[in-house]
ROKOLMAR-363385 format. One record per residue (C-alpha): residue in one letter; x, y, z. Coordinates in steps of 0.1 Angstrom, whole numbers, padded with zeros to 4 digits, always signed. Layout:
! ROKOLMAR-363385
AXYZ ...
//
This chain:
! ROKOLMAR-363385
M+1281+1246+1246 S+1264+1256+1214 T+1292+1261+1189 V+1301+1230+1169 N+1337+1218+1169 Y+1347+1210+1134 S+1383+1203+1142 D+1374+1169+1154 K+1370+1138+1131 I+1333+1138+1142 P+1320+1173+1145 N+1303+1178+1179 N+1293+1203+1206 V+1295+1177+1234 N+1333+1179+1242 L+1338+1145+1226 S+1376+1148+1227 E+1374+1148+1265 D+1360+1112+1265 R+1387+1093+1246 T+1370+1059+1250 L+1337+1072+1235 Q+1355+1091+1208 R+1374+1060+1197 A+1342+1039+1197 L+1323+1065+1175 E+1353+1068+1152 G+1352+1031+1149 W+1315+1033+1139 L+1322+1060+1114 P+1337+1038+1086 N+1307+1015+1089 Y+1284+1044+1086 L+1302+1057+1055 D+1301+1022+1039 W+1263+1022+1046 W+1260+1056+1030 Q+1279+1045+0999 D+1257+1014+0996 M+1223+1028+1006 G+1225+1066+1004 P+1213+1085+0973 S+1222+1066+0942 G+1246+1082+0918 S+1252+1112+0939 H+1286+1108+0954 G+1305+1130+0929 F+1281+1159+0930 D+1288+1193+0947 V+1255+1200+0964 Y+1244+1233+0980 L+1238+1220+1015 R+1232+1235+1049 T+1255+1224+1077 A+1251+1231+1114 T+1276+1254+1129 S+1257+1262+1161 T+1226+1251+1179 T+1216+1286+1188 P+1185+1298+1168 D+1204+1326+1151 G+1234+1307+1139 W+1228+1270+1135 A+1235+1267+1098 T+1258+1278+1069 F+1253+1270+1032 G+1279+1259+1007 H+1286+1234+0980 V+1299+1201+0993 K+1302+1165+0981 M+1278+1145+1002 P+1303+1117+1013 D+1323+1146+1027 Y+1294+1161+1046 R+1303+1167+1082 W+1277+1147+1101 G+1281+1152+1137 I+1266+1152+1173 F+1248+1183+1184 L+1228+1188+1215 A+1207+1219+1224 A+1221+1240+1253 Q+1218+1224+1287 D+1195+1241+1313 A+1210+1235+1347 E+1176+1242+1364 R+1155+1219+1342 K+1131+1196+1361 V+1110+1166+1350 N+1077+1181+1341 F+1054+1151+1342 G+1048+1116+1356 E+1059+1102+1390 H+1092+1121+1389 K+1075+1155+1383 G+1095+1183+1400 E+1127+1163+1403 A+1159+1173+1386 V+1163+1157+1352 W+1187+1128+1347 Q+1221+1132+1330 D+1226+1094+1332 V+1202+1066+1325 P+1184+1054+1357 G+1188+1017+1360 E+1151+1009+1363 H+1144+1027+1330 R+1174+1015+1310 A+1155+0989+1288 N+1126+1013+1280 L+1150+1042+1272 R+1170+1020+1249 R+1139+1008+1231 I+1127+1044+1226 I+1161+1055+1212 V+1166+1025+1190 T+1131+1028+1175 Q+1136+1065+1168 G+1171+1059+1154 D+1159+1031+1131 T+1135+1055+1113 E+1164+1078+1102 P+1184+1055+1079 A+1152+1038+1068 S+1139+1069+1051 V+1172+1075+1033 E+1169+1039+1020 Q+1133+1044+1010 Q+1143+1075+0990 R+1177+1064+0975 H+1166+1062+0939 L+1146+1094+0937 G+1175+1114+0925 N+1173+1095+0892 T+1139+1111+0885 A+1142+1146+0901 P+1119+1173+0886 S+1146+1200+0890 Q+1179+1209+0906 Y+1160+1227+0933 D+1141+1195+0943 L+1171+1173+0939 R+1190+1196+0964 N+1161+1195+0988 L+1161+1157+0986 F+1198+1156+0994 Q+1194+1180+1023 V+1167+1158+1038 N+1189+1127+1033 V+1220+1142+1050 E+1199+1154+1079 E+1183+1120+1084 G+1218+1107+1084 R+1227+1132+1111 H+1197+1122+1131 L+1210+1086+1131 W+1242+1099+1145 A+1222+1117+1172 M+1207+1084+1184 V+1240+1064+1180 Y+1258+1089+1202 L+1232+1083+1230 L+1235+1045+1226 H+1273+1046+1227 K+1276+1070+1256 H+1249+1057+1279 F+1242+1020+1271 G+1276+1003+1271 R+1280+0971+1250 D+1242+0968+1245 G+1242+1003+1230 R+1272+0996+1207 E+1255+0964+1194 E+1222+0983+1188 A+1242+1010+1169 E+1257+0983+1147 A+1222+0968+1141 L+1209+1002+1129 L+1232+0999+1099 E+1223+0962+1093 R+1185+0964+1090 R+1172+0975+1055 S+1139+0991+1046 G+1116+0966+1030 D+1141+0936+1035 A+1121+0904+1040 D+1146+0890+1065 N+1158+0921+1084 P+1133+0949+1079 R+1131+0982+1096 I+1112+0983+1129 L+1081+1003+1119 G+1059+0993+1091 A+1057+1028+1073 F+1095+1027+1069 N+1093+0995+1049 E+1071+1010+1023 E+1085+1021+0990 T+1089+1057+0981 P+1088+1052+0943 D+1081+1086+0930 W+1083+1123+0939 L+1046+1127+0947 A+1051+1099+0973 F+1082+1117+0985 Y+1063+1149+0991 M+1035+1131+1009 F+1060+1112+1030 T+1079+1144+1040 Y+1046+1161+1048 F+1029+1133+1068 T+1056+1109+1080 D+1081+1137+1089 R+1052+1153+1107 D+1050+1122+1128 G+1086+1127+1134 K+1079+1162+1146 F+1054+1149+1172 Q+1075+1120+1184 L+1105+1142+1188 N+1085+1169+1206 A+1073+1141+1230 L+1109+1130+1235 A+1121+1166+1240 E+1100+1166+1272 S+1119+1135+1285 G+1133+1134+1320 F+1165+1119+1305 D+1181+1152+1296 P+1206+1141+1269 L+1176+1127+1249 A+1156+1158+1254 R+1184+1181+1243 T+1192+1159+1213 T+1156+1159+1200 R+1152+1196+1205 F+1179+1203+1181 M+1166+1176+1157 L+1133+1194+1155 T+1150+1224+1139 E+1160+1202+1110 E+1127+1183+1109 A+1108+1216+1101 H+1127+1218+1067 H+1116+1183+1058 M+1079+1191+1064 F+1084+1223+1043 V+1097+1202+1014 G+1066+1180+1015 E+1040+1208+1019 S+1056+1231+0993 G+1061+1202+0969 V+1025+1191+0970 S+1014+1227+0967 R+1035+1231+0935 V+1021+1200+0920 I+0985+1213+0927 Q+0995+1247+0913 R+1007+1233+0881 S+0976+1210+0876 C+0953+1239+0884 Q+0972+1261+0859 V+0967+1235+0831 M+0930+1231+0840 K+0924+1268+0838 E+0943+1272+0806 T+0925+1244+0789 G+0892+1243+0806 I+0898+1205+0811 E+0890+1189+0845 D+0884+1153+0835 P+0913+1132+0850 T+0917+1110+0820 E+0921+1140+0797 L+0944+1158+0821 R+0967+1129+0821 K+0971+1133+0784 L+0985+1167+0792 G+1011+1153+0816 V+1000+1167+0849 I+0987+1149+0881 D+0949+1151+0884 L+0935+1161+0918 P+0916+1128+0925 T+0949+1109+0921 L+0965+1133+0945 Q+0937+1127+0970 R+0943+1089+0968 Y+0980+1094+0974 L+0971+1116+1004 N+0947+1089+1018 F+0974+1063+1017 H+1002+1082+1032 Y+0981+1097+1059 S+0966+1064+1070 V+1000+1047+1070 T+1015+1075+1090 I+0988+1076+1118 D+0995+1039+1123 L+1030+1050+1135 F+1016+1064+1167 G+1007+1028+1178 A+0977+1012+1194 D+0950+1036+1207 Q+0954+1019+1241 S+0989+1011+1253 S+1003+1001+1286 N+1038+1010+1273 A+1027+1045+1266 A+1014+1048+1302 I+1047+1034+1315 F+1068+1058+1294 Y+1048+1088+1307 S+1045+1078+1343 S+1083+1071+1343 G+1091+1105+1329 L+1106+1091+1297 K+1083+1105+1271 G+1058+1133+1275 R+1030+1148+1254 Y+1033+1173+1226 E+1038+1207+1243 E+1036+1191+1277 T+1044+1222+1296 K+1016+1243+1279 R+0989+1219+1292 S+0969+1229+1323 D+0962+1196+1339 D+0983+1180+1368 H+1008+1162+1345 L+1001+1130+1364 L+0968+1120+1346 K+0960+1092+1371 G+0923+1101+1373 D+0918+1116+1338 G+0900+1100+1309 Y+0902+1104+1272 K+0877+1094+1245 I+0887+1069+1218 L+0867+1051+1191 E+0856+1016+1187 V+0832+0997+1165 K+0800+0986+1182 D+0770+0971+1164 G+0785+0981+1130 A+0790+1018+1139 L+0819+1039+1153 V+0812+1050+1188 E+0832+1068+1215 K+0842+1053+1247 E+0862+1068+1276 V+0894+1051+1288 P+0921+1061+1313 M+0942+1089+1297 L+0974+1072+1306 N+0966+1043+1285 A+0954+1065+1256 L+0985+1087+1252 N+0993+1073+1218 E+0958+1085+1207 V+0963+1119+1223 L+0995+1123+1203 R+0977+1110+1171 D+0949+1135+1175 D+0975+1163+1180 F+0991+1152+1147 I+0957+1151+1129 R+0948+1187+1139 D+0983+1198+1128 S+0980+1179+1095 A+0948+1197+1086 G+0965+1230+1084 G+0984+1221+1053 I+0954+1206+1037 G+0937+1239+1041 R+0966+1257+1025 W+0966+1233+0996 N+0929+1239+0992 K+0935+1277+0990 V+0956+1270+0959 I+0927+1251+0943 E+0902+1278+0954 K+0923+1306+0940 A+0922+1288+0907 G+0884+1289+0908 L+0880+1251+0910 A+0854+1233+0931 F+0875+1203+0941 R+0887+1202+0977 L+0912+1178+0993 T+0902+1162+1026 L+0918+1142+1054 P+0902+1107+1056 H+0887+1096+1089 K+0914+1083+1113 A+0899+1048+1113 F+0904+1045+1075 N+0928+1019+1062 R+0943+1012+1096 H+0965+0982+1103 I+0974+0988+1140 G+0951+0991+1170 T+0913+0988+1174 F+0907+0993+1136 A+0932+0968+1123 G+0913+0945+1099 I+0881+0967+1102 R+0869+0984+1070 V+0860+1020+1074 S+0853+1045+1046 P+0871+1078+1043 D+0840+1096+1056 G+0841+1074+1088 R+0815+1047+1081 A+0821+1011+1092 I+0815+0992+1060 S+0815+0956+1046 E+0844+0939+1029 S+0823+0939+0996 E+0817+0977+0999 W+0854+0982+1005 A+0863+0961+0975 L+0839+0980+0953 N+0853+1015+0963 V+0889+1010+0973 N+0903+1020+0939 Q+0885+1054+0944 W+0901+1058+0978 L+0937+1045+0976 A+0962+1049+0948 T+0960+1021+0924 K+0987+1004+0904 E+0975+1024+0874 D+0978+1057+0893 R+1013+1048+0904 A+1023+1037+0869 Y+1010+1070+0855 V+1028+1091+0881 A+1059+1070+0875 S+1056+1078+0837 L+1060+1115+0845 M+1092+1110+0865 G+1118+1121+0838 R+1150+1136+0853 V+1153+1174+0849 V+1186+1188+0861 E+1193+1217+0837 T+1197+1249+0858 G+1164+1267+0861 K+1143+1241+0844 Y+1114+1222+0859 A+1094+1192+0849 N+1060+1198+0833 W+1040+1183+0862 I+1053+1207+0889 A+1054+1245+0893 P+1087+1263+0901 P+1090+1274+0937 P+1082+1310+0946 I+1116+1317+0961 G+1150+1299+0961 I+1169+1284+0990 N+1188+1308+1013 K+1176+1338+0993 Q+1192+1324+0961 P+1173+1328+0928 I+1153+1298+0917 D+1176+1293+0887 F+1207+1291+0910 E+1231+1263+0904 Y+1221+1242+0934 I+1241+1212+0922 R+1273+1210+0903 F+1275+1178+0883 N+1312+1167+0881 
//
């Protein structure tokens, strides 16, 4: 079933009305969700009519419609990709068996952990971004922020549905806890570290949606291979929405670069201090933001050697990115993979069993994918005739999880002393002064067709609308 039923209180394409117990449980969770949205969703936004995309089908050619809607009235729902009755487990010890429609008892705890961890990231990012609407650089950007927010809310619904349907009382308790944790809360924080970091300004938001939502892409792709079919079908549809979030990040950074390059070309000024006097973001500051968000994000993939990753794969719970396109035996028992360690003050490779290195495999896939956007950003700079180039720092730089936790490594991949780190860190990571300067630019611009001085307009509007379209009606 691909068409979404909007006649139900909770829109869905899973025939929710045929399971009255589940329907009542989710309808009981709905008011708590709406209370959370009122308290922790985008601040000051509840009365606006926002030009949002809403899923109407999970088929590629009809999964969204656009229209103005107040966000508290947005029809969040439960949407799974179409079921393939012939689908088999493609990896691990159950390879070749029919996928599971119910949770196998021996995998119950691990599946619940996977779903809860994924689910926790969704409201966390909304909480991290809740104040950004107060400093939006344009209506276009404000609308994109709100679209990201409502879709993260829907991704929370996706995981809560699985918890309620497949995990009984434990699942219901976990679903409640997803609304109780808070990003950055000292007593009850979100599960993963990156989702407790602040997103204080729009440059941080663009970097977050480029890098951290890209982590989401890779995690969801790995879960879309799962032998637990409801999870696979859920995440396959979530990936459709995740692509927009990464677009917001990549295009946002590109527009910041374009505007900065424009001012540099017009004035002949490249010195960062002088450029700041002109109200744009200098490229070295942008590089320091990039370094921070990239390094925080690659920590999300976990330790470079992980027995849990091996268990998840061998059990058929979580595959690799594009698992079915790989040419190995999809069992990996005799395979190795090279990871890095520090030996005698230098980074060296060592080979370990691939099953234990699957976090690193996924991290390396992410790194290769991330490099594409950096190349496109550099083309903007190159087109402006400027010599500066953005780079991804070494994957051991500024790490807090795994082998490199607590080890100082420079962006170019040298193991360095604490004193050398202290001497150079302000050139490598955004400083308080950098963040204060960027914050000083964050004045709210919401007049139709107007854009803040520090960012270029987009080349095209949303859904073929003009860039001066009234994306938000302020009531």
